[in-house]
C-alpha positions in Angstrom: 106.1 -65.7 30.0 102.6 -66.9 29.3 100.0 -67.1 32.0 96.9 -69.3 32.0 93.5 -67.7 31.6 91.5 -70.8 32.7 89.7 -70.4 36.0 91.0 -72.4 38.9 89.0 -75.5 39.8 87.1 -75.3 43.0 87.9 -77.7 45.8 85.7 -80.8 45.6 83.0 -81.0 48.2 81.0 -84.0 49.3 81.9 -87.6 50.1 85.4 -88.8 49.2 85.7 -90.7 45.9 86.8 -93.9 47.6 83.5 -94.0 49.5 81.6 -93.5 46.3 83.6 -96.3 44.6 82.9 -98.6 47.5 79.2 -97.9 47.3 79.2 -98.6 43.6 81.1 -101.9 44.1 78.8 -103.1 46.9 75.6 -102.3 45.0 77.1 -104.0 41.9 77.7 -107.2 43.9 74.2 -107.0 45.4 72.8 -106.7 41.8 74.8 -109.7 40.6 73.6 -111.7 43.5 70.0 -110.6 42.8 70.4 -111.7 39.1 71.8 -115.1 40.1 69.0 -115.8 42.6 66.4 -114.9 40.0 68.0 -116.8 37.3 68.0 -119.9 39.5 64.4 -119.4 40.4 63.4 -119.0 36.8 65.3 -122.1 35.8 63.5 -124.1 38.6 60.1 -122.8 37.3 61.0 -123.9 33.8 62.5 -127.2 34.7 59.9 -128.2 37.3 60.2 -129.3 40.8 61.5 -132.8 40.0 64.6 -131.3 38.3 66.2 -130.3 41.6 65.4 -133.6 43.5 66.0 -136.3 40.9 69.2 -138.1 40.3 71.1 -137.4 37.1 70.2 -139.6 34.1 72.6 -141.1 31.6 72.2 -140.8 27.8 71.5 -144.5 27.3 68.7 -146.8 28.3 68.6 -147.5 32.0 69.4 -151.0 33.1 67.7 -152.3 36.2 68.7 -155.7 37.7 
């Protein structure tokens, strides 16, 4: 019968893996939120302040009566 010569793995120490995965998930969500807020801010800077307060325009000439 053959026996294994590989050393046994030591018991894992430190925080449980579910805690580490939760930390990674939460920080990922915070990072996505950070990106969305900054993308919105950059778009408002590029479009100007009137872009967020004006009414939508149509593609044709406006008709006023």
